[in-house]
N, C-alpha and C positions, 0 to 999 in steps of 0.2 A: 432262605426266604427270598421271594422275588423283590427286587428293589422298587421303591416307590417312584412313581412317575408324576407326583404332584408338582414337582418343580417345573415341569414343562408348561403347566397352566400359568405360571408366573412369567417365565422367560419367553414362552411361545409368541404372545402378541408383539413383544418388542422385536423378536427375530423376524417375524412376518413383516412388520412395518419397515424394518431396516432393509429387507430384501426387496420390498415393493418400491419404497421411496428412494433408496440409495443405490442398491446393487443393480436392479433391473434397468433403470435409466442409463447407468454407465455401460451395461452390456449392450443395450440397444444402440447407444451412441457409438460404441466400438464396432459393432456390425455395420452400422450405417456409414461409418467412415470409409469403408471399402466399396461403397456403391456411389452411383450418381443420382441418388434418390432426390426427388423434389415433391413437395406437397401438391396434390391434385393429380399426379401421374398414377396410372393404375399399377405400374411396376417399376423396377429399377434394374439397371445392369451392374454386374459385378466388375469393378474396375481395379481391384487389387490395391496396390500401393500407389496408384496414380495420384490420389489426393495428397498423400504425404510427400510424394516427389515434387508436386507443385509448391507445397508449403516450404520446402527446404531448398528450392532452386529458383523460384521466380522472385524478381526484384521487389514486387509489392509485399510479399511476405517477409523478405529480408528487412524491409523498412518496418514491418510489424514487430519483428524481434528486436530491431535496434531501438525503436521507440519504447517498447515495453521495458527493456533492460535499462535504458537510460532513466526512465521514470522510477523503476524499482530501486536502482542503486544510488539514486539521489534521495528519494523519499525515505527509505528505510533507515540509513544511518542518521540523517538529520532529525527525523521524527523521534527516533529512539533517544538520541543525545539530548534533544530539547525536552523531551518528556522526562528524562532522568533529571536534567538540570532544574526544571520547574518543580518536580516533586521534592528535590532536596531543598530548594529555596522555600517552598511552602511549609515543608516539615520543620524548618528551622525558624520560621517567623513566629513571633509571639502574638501579633495582631493581624486581623483581616485575612486570616487563612482561608476561611470559607468564601470570602469575596474573590480572592485570587483563583480559587478552584473553579468558581462559577465562570469567571471571565475566560480562563483558559479552556474550559470545557464547552463554551458556547459554540465554537465552530463545529464540534462534533454533532451538535443537535440542530445546526442550521439547516433550514429547508433548502433543497437543491435549487429550485427556481430563484428563490430570494438571493442565495449565495451567488448564482450565476449573474443575475442582474447587477448586483453590487460590484462584482469584480469586473464586469464588462464596462461599467461606468468608470471605475477606478483606473482601469488600464486603457481607457480611450486615448488615442494618440494626441488629441487636441484639447479636449475638455476634462480629461481624466486627472485625478488628484496626483497620480504617480508622476507622470511627465511634467505636470505643472510644478510640483515640488522640486523635481530635478532641474527644471529651467530656472527656478529661483536661486539655485545654488551656483549658477554660472557666474563667473567673475569672482568667486571665492577661492580659498586655498584648495578646494576640491579639483580645480581645473588642472592641477599638477598631475592628476591621474589621467593617462592618455585616453582611456575609454570615455571618461566623463568629458574631457576636452573635445573629443570628436563629436559627442552628443550635443554639446553646446554649439558647435559649428554647423553640423549637418542636421540636427534634430535627433531626438531620442527614438528608440526602437518602437515599431508597431508590435507590441508584446504578443498579441494573440494571432496576428496575421503574418508575421515574419517567420519563415521556416527555420531560421537560425535561432529564434528565441521562443517559439511556441511551446516546445516540449519542456523547456526549462521553466517557463511561466506556469504551465499546468502542474509541473512537479512542485513548484513553490506553493501553489494553492493546495496541493496534496499534503505537504508538510504542515501548512497552516491548519488544515482541516483535521489532521490525524494525530498531532503530537499531544493534544489534550487527552485523548483516549489512553495513550501510553503513560501519561502523567498519572492518571487514576490508578493504573495497574501498578506503577512504581510506588505510589503512596500506600497501596495495600501491602506491597512487599516490605516497605520500611516499617510498618507497624509490627512485623514479625521479628525484627532484629532486637535481641535482648539488650536492654540498657547496660546490664552487667559487663557485656563485652567491651563497651566503650570505657568503662571504669578500669577494667583489667588492662586494656591497651594503654590507657593513660599512665597507669602505674608502671608499665613496661617501657615507657619513654615516648609514646606517641602523643606528643603535645599539640601539634598543629591539626587543623581541620582536614588538610590533605592526607596526613598520615592516618588519621582515624578512618577517613573514607577508603583509602587504599588497603588498609589492613583489616578493617572490620566491615564497613558498609558494602563495598563492592563484592567481596567474596560471599557475603550472606545474601546478596541480591542475585546470585548466580542463577537459581531456578527461575526467578522472575524475569531476568534478562533473556534467558532462552525462550520463555513463553512469549515475551513482548516482541522479540526479534522475529519469531516464527509467525505470530499473528500479523505483524507489520508486513512481512514478505507476502503473506497470502492476501491481505487487504490491498497491497500495492498491485499485485498481479490481477486483482479483480477490478481495478479502476475502470469505470465505464461512465458513470453519471456525469462527471465533470466534462469528459470529452464529448459526450452526446449533447450536453447542454450548450457548449461553446461551438461545436462543429456538427450539427445534426445532419448535414449533407455529405460528410466525408471525414476522413481522419486528419483534418487540419491542412494547412498549406503544404503542398507536395507530399502528402501522407506523412508528415513529420510527427504527428500525434496519433498514428494509426496503431493503437495498442490492441492486445489480443482479444479482450472482451468486446471491443467495438468491432473487430474483424468478424467475430462469431455472429454478432448482431447483424452486421451488414450482409454477410454471405447467407446466413440461414434465414433471416427474417425479411430483409429488404429485397434481396435478390433470389430468394427461395432456392438456394443451392445447399440443400440440407447435408449432402455428402461431405463437401469441403468444410462446412460449418462444424459437422461432427468431428472431422479430423482435427481441426484446430482445438476443439473442446478436449479431445483425447490428449493432445500435446500439452494443453493447459493442466489437465489432471495429473499428467506425469510430473510436471514441475511441482505441483502441490504435494504429491506423494513423496517426492524427493525431500522436500522441506520437512514433511512430517516425520519421515524416517531419520533425517538429520537431527531433529529435535529429540526424538527418542534416544538416539545414540549419545547425544550430549548429556541428557538426563541420567542415563545409565553410567556415564563417566563421573558421576557425582560432582556436578558443577558447583556444589556449595562452597568448596574450598579449593577449587582449581585456580 
């Protein structure tokens, strides 16, 4: 008997939309990355690997990779660690749990413009609350710390305009904005941990909270942690709104905050260099694909009890 083709009527629309919305733009970007195409030009010249050569040899793009990886490798571990810690504290508290969830999750829901205005005022070198608070600490026991003592003598940093501090300041804001999202994911993971395991661990001699966490909670949160770390990496690589809000004219002082997504926006949108913008996009997609494959490999390794 001929096989039924009714299933194509169900999966066909999804496959068509995936091809049009996901695969076709990626293919177009891949082809465009080998050209010098610009919007408004009737045609484009095939330049081969020239755009990729620029990305991996010119100092501007070396700064792009440096700023991106600094941001990612600060934001990811801190936001994951703080998210896990906040989830454990809220899960163990008896009162005001919903209140703490709301407070920690507020930065995730904060409007971009409002967040940027608040942080610009808070980090202002003269009237900002951060430097004002640090100045009030001068003359205390904190002056034994050499960095703090130098700040008291010479003035504290220009957090957003000093190239030595700009990327770390933006990364701190990224941690503040992102760890609440990870907290919610970990809270969901904690609800799936059977209570009986804690009772069994206690009967086996795990008396302290640390032993119960190490022997029960952390292994059972393995799949959740893989998902949280992967999502945090992808979200960190995608950082754009904070950089664009603070530095709309460029990637910060001396390109110290010139992250990949801002570079794509600057080259493809502001400067109409669609070819080089597409090449950066392809490199970005390669990073995301690598993280996705790494997540799949870890899940297949049965991270539940690793």
